Structures are given as C-alpha cells and as structure tokens.
C-alpha positions, 0 to 999 in steps of 0.5 A: 405499252398502255402507259406510253399510249396514255401519255400520248393521249394526254399530250394530244389533249393538252396541245389541242384543247381550244382557241387562245384569246388572241386567236379568237380576237384575230378571227373576230377582227377578220370577220368584222373587216369582211362584213364592213367590206361586204355589207354595202355591196349586199345592201345595194344588191338587195335594193337592186333586186327589189327594183328589178323584181317590181319592174318585171312584175309591172312589165309582165302585167302590161304584156298580159294586157296586150296579149289578152286584148288580142286574144279576147278581140276586145279592149283591155286596160292596165291602170292604177287602182285605189286599193288591193280589192279595187275592180275599177281604175282609180284615174289620176295623172303623173303625180300619183303613185301607183301603190296598186294596179289592175288589168281589166277586161270586159268588166273583170279583173284579170290580174292585180298587183301591188308595189311592195316595199316602203322605198319603191314606187311606181308612177306614170309619165305625165303624158298618160291620161287618167293613169290608164293604158288601153290595149285594143284588139289590134294590140296598140296601146292607147290613152283613154281619149284614143290617142296612141300611147308614147308614155312610160311607167317609172319604177323608182327606189329611194334607197340611197345604196343605188347609183341608178335607182329607177327603171323605165318601162317605155310604151311604144306606139306599136304597143310593145313595152321595153325596159330601160335602166336609168343612167342616173339617180332620179327623184322618186317623188317628182313627175316625169315626162 
C-alpha cells in the first residue's frame, strides 16, 4: 500500500512540475497584447483625471470667494498670485498663465492653490482685467473696474492623449460659475476670449 501511494505522488509531481517554455511565452505574448490595448486608454484616463481635478479645484475656489463675500458682507477677490506664498494679486492679462491663485478677503488669504503638473495650465480670458474677479456682498462678480464679469477661466492640458483637452469655467453676470467641457483641442498657450 505504501508503495502504490509513493508511485502516485511521484507521478503527480512529475506531471505538475511547472510551466513549459511555450506556455510562458504564450502568457507573455497575451500580457503584451493586453498592455498595448490598455495603455493608451489608461494614459488618456490619467490625463483627463488631472484636468478634471484642476478644474474642480479652481471652481471650488471661485465658489468660496462668492460665498465668503456674502457671508462677510465685503468684497472678496479671486486672482492670480505671483508665488506659493504671495498675499497679493499678481495682475496681468489673458496672456498670463496662473501657476498660483489666491482668494483674498479684507487683506487676508482665505484659500490658495497651485496648478500642478507640467502639462496643465490655467488662464483667464482676455476680457478679465488684471486677472482678478471681485465678488461683492451682493454675490455678483465684477472686474477691478466695477463692470460685471462675463468672462471665463480655462484649464487646459497639453497632453496629446486627450481629444478634448480643456475645460472652461464660465463666470456669469449673476456671479455663478459653470464648467463647460471643450468640444475640441485648444492651443493651451494661446489667449482666448
């Protein structure tokens, strides 16, 4: 009985001792095909996620500026900043990228942010003066000159994996901000209106 058992174990071990070279090559070939199919889609997914994240962060800052203006019954400014620790607006026009931004109320910074990634940029439309949006206590968005804002902020990705590489944050005269997806590819380095 023990002899029969030992022959069965030896037979089992010899039949299941590992993969053959052909089997390993087939598995590697299948993995390579799956990677070739999935890699471009994964790259586009990651680039789109970065774009959406940056857009949502900027939109949230604009909404904070609007709500704080109402809460404080004072002007609150959302603007481009010169650096990560800046406490004043940097100004400029629609040709300036916003690497840093801040929300200012009564001389203090309420919120600050940075546009991260080497392929994503933020830019204001040329109709926005001094790269500033000033919300009053009435929650209306105005330029530094007092005119109602009907402008936009554009978050743009230069990653060529995306077919629609930008999102617009449209600022309506009533003060609300809406996000619109771009329907085509934009030149991230150009000004827009």
